[in-house]
C-alpha positions in Angstrom: -133.5 -35.0 -41.7 -132.5 -34.4 -38.2 -131.1 -31.6 -36.4 -128.5 -31.8 -34.1 -129.5 -28.4 -31.8 -132.1 -26.3 -32.1 -131.5 -23.9 -34.9 -133.3 -20.6 -32.9 -132.7 -18.2 -36.1 -134.7 -20.7 -38.0 -137.9 -20.9 -35.6 -138.1 -17.3 -35.1 -138.3 -17.1 -39.1 -140.9 -19.6 -38.7 -142.8 -18.1 -36.2 -142.4 -14.4 -38.2 -144.3 -16.2 -40.9 -147.0 -17.1 -38.9 -147.1 -13.3 -37.5 -146.9 -12.1 -41.4 -149.9 -13.9 -41.9 -151.5 -12.5 -39.1 -151.4 -9.1 -40.1 -153.8 -10.0 -43.0 -156.3 -10.4 -40.1 -155.6 -7.3 -38.2 -155.5 -4.9 -41.0 -159.0 -5.0 -41.3 -160.9 -3.8 -38.1 -159.3 -0.3 -38.1 -160.3 0.4 -41.6 -163.9 -1.2 -41.4 -165.5 2.4 -41.7 -163.0 3.7 -44.7 -164.0 0.7 -46.6 -167.4 1.0 -46.2 -168.1 4.2 -47.3 -165.5 4.2 -50.6 -167.0 0.9 -51.9 -170.6 1.8 -50.2 -170.6 -1.6 -48.2 -173.6 -2.3 -45.9 -172.7 -3.7 -42.6 -173.2 -7.2 -44.0 -171.2 -6.9 -46.9 -168.2 -5.8 -44.0 -169.5 -9.1 -42.3 -168.3 -11.3 -45.5 -165.3 -9.0 -45.9 -164.4 -10.2 -42.1 -165.4 -13.4 -42.7 -164.3 -14.1 -46.0 -160.8 -14.6 -44.7 -162.0 -17.9 -43.0 -164.2 -19.1 -45.3 -161.8 -21.5 -47.6 -160.4 -22.6 -43.9 -163.4 -24.1 -42.7 -163.8 -26.4 -44.9 -160.2 -27.5 -46.0 -158.4 -26.7 -42.5 -158.7 -30.5 -41.7 -157.8 -31.8 -45.5 -154.9 -29.0 -46.0 -153.2 -30.9 -42.8 -153.6 -34.5 -44.6 -152.5 -32.9 -47.8 -149.6 -31.5 -46.1 -148.0 -35.1 -45.3 -148.4 -35.6 -49.1 -147.5 -32.6 -50.5 -144.9 -31.3 -48.1 -145.0 -28.7 -44.8 -142.4 -27.0 -46.5 -143.6 -26.1 -50.1 -147.1 -25.6 -48.7 -145.6 -22.7 -46.1 -143.9 -20.7 -48.8 -147.3 -21.0 -51.4 -148.7 -20.2 -48.4 -146.7 -16.7 -48.0 -147.7 -16.4 -52.0 -151.3 -16.9 -52.1 -151.4 -14.5 -48.8 -149.6 -11.8 -51.1 -151.6 -12.4 -54.3 -154.8 -12.1 -52.6 -153.9 -9.2 -50.8 -152.7 -7.4 -53.8 -156.3 -8.3 -55.5 -157.7 -6.6 -52.4 -156.1 -3.7 -52.6 -157.3 -2.9 -56.0 -160.9 -3.8 -55.7 -163.2 -1.6 -56.7 -166.3 -3.5 -55.9 -167.6 -6.1 -53.1 -166.8 -9.5 -55.3 -163.3 -8.3 -56.1 -162.7 -7.6 -52.4 -163.9 -10.6 -51.2 -162.4 -12.8 -54.2 -159.0 -11.4 -52.9 -159.9 -12.0 -49.0 -160.6 -16.1 -49.7 -157.5 -16.3 -51.4 -155.8 -14.7 -48.7 -157.7 -17.5 -46.3 -156.4 -20.6 -48.3 -152.8 -18.9 -47.5 -153.7 -18.2 -43.8 -155.2 -22.1 -43.2 -151.8 -23.0 -45.4 -149.6 -21.7 -42.6 -151.4 -22.7 -39.5 -150.9 -26.2 -40.2 -147.7 -25.8 -41.5 -146.2 -23.8 -39.1 -145.9 -26.5 -36.1 -144.6 -29.0 -38.4 -141.9 -26.8 -39.7 -140.8 -26.3 -36.2 -140.6 -29.8 -35.3 -137.9 -29.7 -37.8 -135.7 -27.2 -36.8 -136.1 -27.7 -33.0 -135.1 -30.6 -30.8 -137.9 -32.7 -28.7 -137.0 -31.0 -25.5 -136.6 -27.4 -27.1 -140.6 -27.8 -28.4 -142.1 -26.8 -25.7 -140.1 -23.1 -26.2 -140.7 -23.3 -29.9 -144.3 -24.1 -29.6 -144.7 -21.4 -26.7 -143.1 -18.5 -29.2 -145.8 -20.4 -32.0 -148.8 -19.7 -30.0 -148.3 -15.7 -29.6 -148.1 -15.4 -33.8 -151.9 -14.6 -33.8 -152.3 -11.8 -31.4 -148.8 -10.5 -32.2 -149.4 -10.0 -35.7 -152.6 -8.6 -35.1 -151.4 -6.3 -32.5 -148.5 -4.9 -35.4 -151.3 -3.7 -38.0 -153.7 -1.9 -35.0 -150.6 -0.2 -34.4 -149.3 0.7 -38.1 -152.5 1.0 -40.1 -154.1 4.4 -38.5 -150.3 5.8 -39.8 -150.8 3.8 -43.3 -154.1 5.0 -43.5 -153.3 8.7 -42.9 -150.4 8.1 -45.7 -152.4 6.9 -48.5 -156.0 5.8 -47.2 -156.9 1.9 -46.4 -155.4 0.4 -49.9 -151.9 1.1 -48.8 -152.3 -1.0 -45.5 -153.6 -4.2 -47.7 -150.5 -3.2 -49.8 -148.1 -3.3 -47.5 -149.0 -6.4 -45.7 -149.5 -8.3 -49.2 -145.6 -6.8 -50.1 -145.0 -8.3 -46.5 -146.2 -11.9 -47.4 -143.8 -11.9 -50.6 -141.2 -10.4 -49.3 -141.4 -13.5 -46.1 -142.1 -16.0 -48.7 -138.6 -15.6 -50.1 -137.1 -15.3 -46.8 -139.2 -18.8 -45.7 -138.0 -20.1 -48.8 -134.0 -19.5 -48.6 -134.0 -20.2 -44.9 -135.4 -23.3 -44.6 -134.7 -24.8 -48.1 -132.5 -27.6 -46.7 -134.1 -28.7 -43.8 -137.5 -28.3 -44.8 -136.8 -30.1 -48.5 -135.0 -32.7 -46.6 -137.5 -33.8 -44.5 -140.9 -32.4 -46.6 -143.0 -36.1 -46.8 -144.5 -37.2 -43.2 -145.4 -40.6 -43.1 -148.9 -41.3 -44.3 -152.0 -41.0 -42.1 -154.3 -44.3 -43.0 -157.7 -44.6 -43.4 -157.8 -45.9 -39.9 -156.4 -43.1 -37.7 -158.0 -40.6 -40.3 -161.1 -41.5 -38.7 -159.9 -42.5 -35.3 -159.6 -38.6 -35.5 -163.6 -38.1 -35.6 -164.2 -38.9 -31.3 -166.5 -37.6 -29.0 -163.7 -35.3 -27.4 -162.5 -34.2 -30.4 -166.1 -32.9 -31.5 -166.2 -30.9 -27.8 -163.0 -29.3 -28.7 -163.8 -28.2 -31.9 -167.2 -27.2 -31.7 -166.1 -25.3 -28.1 -163.2 -23.5 -30.4 -165.9 -22.0 -32.9 -168.3 -21.0 -29.9 -164.9 -18.8 -28.5 -163.9 -17.7 -32.2 -167.7 -16.6 -32.7 -167.7 -14.7 -29.8 -164.4 -13.3 -30.0 -163.6 -12.3 -34.0 -167.0 -10.6 -33.8 -166.1 -8.5 -30.5 -163.1 -7.3 -32.0 -163.9 -6.8 -35.5 -166.8 -4.4 -34.7 -165.5 -3.1 -31.5 -163.9 0.0 -33.1 -167.1 0.6 -35.7 -169.2 0.7 -32.2 -166.8 3.1 -30.6 -166.6 5.3 -33.6 -170.9 5.4 -34.2 -171.7 5.4 -30.5 -169.1 7.5 -28.8 -167.1 9.2 -32.0 -164.1 7.5 -31.0 -162.1 8.3 -34.2 -160.3 4.8 -36.0 -157.0 5.7 -34.8 -158.2 5.7 -31.2 -160.4 3.0 -31.5 -156.8 1.0 -33.1 -154.8 2.0 -30.2 -157.8 0.7 -27.3 -158.4 -2.2 -29.9 -154.1 -2.9 -29.4 -154.7 -3.0 -25.6 -157.0 -5.3 -25.5 -155.1 -7.7 -27.9 -151.8 -7.5 -25.5 -154.4 -8.9 -22.7 -155.6 -11.8 -25.0 -151.2 -12.6 -25.4 -151.5 -12.7 -21.4 -154.2 -15.0 -21.5 -152.6 -17.4 -24.1 -149.4 -17.6 -22.2 -150.5 -18.0 -19.0 -152.8 -20.7 -19.5 -150.3 -22.5 -21.5 -148.1 -22.9 -17.8 -151.6 -23.6 -16.1 -151.8 -26.2 -18.6 -148.3 -27.8 -17.9 -148.9 -27.7 -14.7 -151.9 -30.0 -14.8 -154.9 -27.8 -14.3 -158.3 -29.0 -15.1 -158.9 -28.5 -18.6 -162.7 -28.2 -18.3 -162.6 -25.9 -15.3 -160.1 -24.0 -17.2 -162.2 -23.6 -20.2 -165.6 -22.6 -18.2 -164.2 -20.0 -15.9 -162.2 -18.6 -19.3 -165.3 -18.5 -21.6 -169.1 -18.3 -19.8 -168.6 -15.2 -17.5 -166.1 -13.3 -19.5 -168.0 -13.8 -22.8 -171.3 -12.2 -21.2 -168.9 -9.5 -20.3 -168.0 -8.9 -23.5 -171.6 -8.9 -24.5 -172.3 -6.1 -21.8 -169.9 -4.0 -23.4 -171.9 -3.2 -26.4 -174.5 -2.1 -24.3 -175.5 1.6 -25.3 -176.3 2.7 -22.1 -172.8 2.0 -20.2 -170.6 4.5 -20.0 -167.2 4.2 -22.8 -164.6 3.3 -19.9 -167.3 0.8 -18.6 -167.9 -0.4 -22.0 -164.2 -0.8 -22.8 -163.2 -1.9 -19.5 -165.9 -5.0 -19.7 -164.2 -5.7 -23.6 -160.4 -5.8 -22.1 -161.8 -8.2 -19.4 -163.2 -10.6 -22.2 -160.5 -10.6 -24.3 -158.0 -11.0 -21.9 -159.7 -14.0 -19.7 -161.3 -15.6 -23.0 -157.8 -15.7 -24.8 -157.0 -18.3 -22.5 -159.4 -20.2 -24.8 -157.6 -21.2 -28.1 -154.1 -21.9 -25.9 -155.8 -24.3 -24.2 -158.0 -26.3 -26.9 -155.0 -26.7 -28.9 -152.5 -27.4 -26.4 -154.8 -30.5 -25.4 -156.0 -31.6 -28.7 -152.7 -34.5 -29.5 -153.8 -35.7 -26.0 -156.4 -37.6 -27.2 -154.5 -39.0 -30.2 -153.0 -43.2 -30.5 -150.3 -41.9 -33.1 -148.2 -39.6 -34.1 -149.5 -39.0 -37.1 -152.7 -37.7 -36.0 -151.1 -35.0 -34.1 -151.3 -32.2 -36.7 -154.8 -33.3 -38.2 -156.7 -33.8 -34.4 -154.9 -29.6 -34.2 -155.9 -28.8 -37.6 -159.2 -29.9 -36.9 -159.6 -28.0 -33.6 -158.6 -24.8 -36.0 -160.9 -25.5 -38.5 -163.9 -25.0 -35.6 -162.2 -22.0 -35.2 -162.5 -20.4 -38.6 -166.2 -21.8 -38.9 -166.5 -19.2 -36.1 -164.4 -16.6 -37.8 -166.9 -16.7 -40.7 -170.2 -17.1 -38.6 -169.6 -14.8 -35.8 -169.2 -11.7 -37.6 -172.2 -12.6 -40.2 -174.7 -13.1 -37.9 -174.1 -10.4 -35.4 -173.8 -7.7 -38.2 -177.3 -9.4 -39.5 -178.7 -8.9 -35.9 -177.3 -5.3 -35.4 -178.6 -4.8 -39.2 -182.1 -5.9 -38.3 -182.5 -3.7 -35.5 -181.5 -0.8 -37.0 -178.3 -0.3 -36.0 -179.3 -1.3 -32.1 -175.8 -2.4 -30.8 -177.3 -3.7 -27.4 -178.9 -6.4 -29.2 -175.2 -7.9 -29.2 -175.9 -8.8 -25.8 -178.2 -12.1 -26.9 -175.4 -13.1 -29.0 -173.1 -13.4 -26.6 -175.2 -14.6 -24.1 -176.1 -17.6 -26.9 -172.7 -18.3 -27.2 -171.8 -18.5 -23.6 -174.6 -21.0 -23.2 -173.8 -23.1 -26.2 -170.1 -23.0 -24.8 -170.7 -23.7 -21.4 -173.2 -27.0 -22.6 -169.8 -27.5 -24.6 -167.1 -27.6 -22.5 -168.6 -29.1 -19.4 -168.8 -32.5 -21.7 -164.9 -32.6 -21.9 -163.8 -35.8 -20.4 -160.1 -36.3 -19.7 -157.7 -38.6 -22.1 -158.3 -42.6 -21.3 
């Protein structure tokens, strides 16, 4: 089914489906100490709770994008919101670490479904000449959802603890599944089966540049999620910054990420060199981000370094997602090519918090060792990003 004009109401409904999914990431960081205390979790357990959201996505993102061409993006998107709602309710009522983790894994399946189906749904409700605007709106779904929960979590915790935070995001996901299902039903079901990708086209996804982009995204997401997940806990332990204050400090830093997302999109559109932009946005900012965990520094110095990292590094995912389709040879490869890069992101989201928590716990909660973690990622990222070549 083709559209005669862009339906901006449906565009916003689809974008808010992504924002709803992202709230399930943002709800964790502000309440980590509360979950630790109530369930008796170690820092390593917490690392798994943070990363558990990305466990399924780590392995299934690319395959999910291929499945979407068979089952349909509309059906998969509605199912995604239902799964996030169900998984959140499991976690909200968890009395043990395994129950909490199982709920997070269920949520992660829904999250990756939204990530791979959202852009495809936008293409069904927006004209080609308006897709640039629609995709620009889509690129901010993750930081907006995270910021929303960083702002709301302290209030919800003060009312009824961390379980209320989980319950609110769960019911929001279930409610928006109904909204999306009704609003996009006609257009969604009419075009719910895209052309099947051939074996040759699927194999064509795995070329040198696609691997470089994917692994670069892994390095970025390892650094970014580890930093943003544990920053409130670090501030709480080392400077006695309350969870409410920490959430607000983190919120401000996340606004910087949105600035990085949007500004880098403009630079890519203007033809700025991809390799140079990636290196400038990742290497030095990541080292600065590592320094923000040095316990010998005053809080204001740590925080300025943290904001510099979240703002400049925010350019990396937008650039990688934007350039991934330029390396494809067929339209049917575009969705899977973006999904492959996103799978690199989810891999980093799993590994980053787990490895950082293991390192800090091994060194008796000496957070200064985080600098080693970020330095290694900066070196790895620079080696990968420097090898990216323009599409032929």
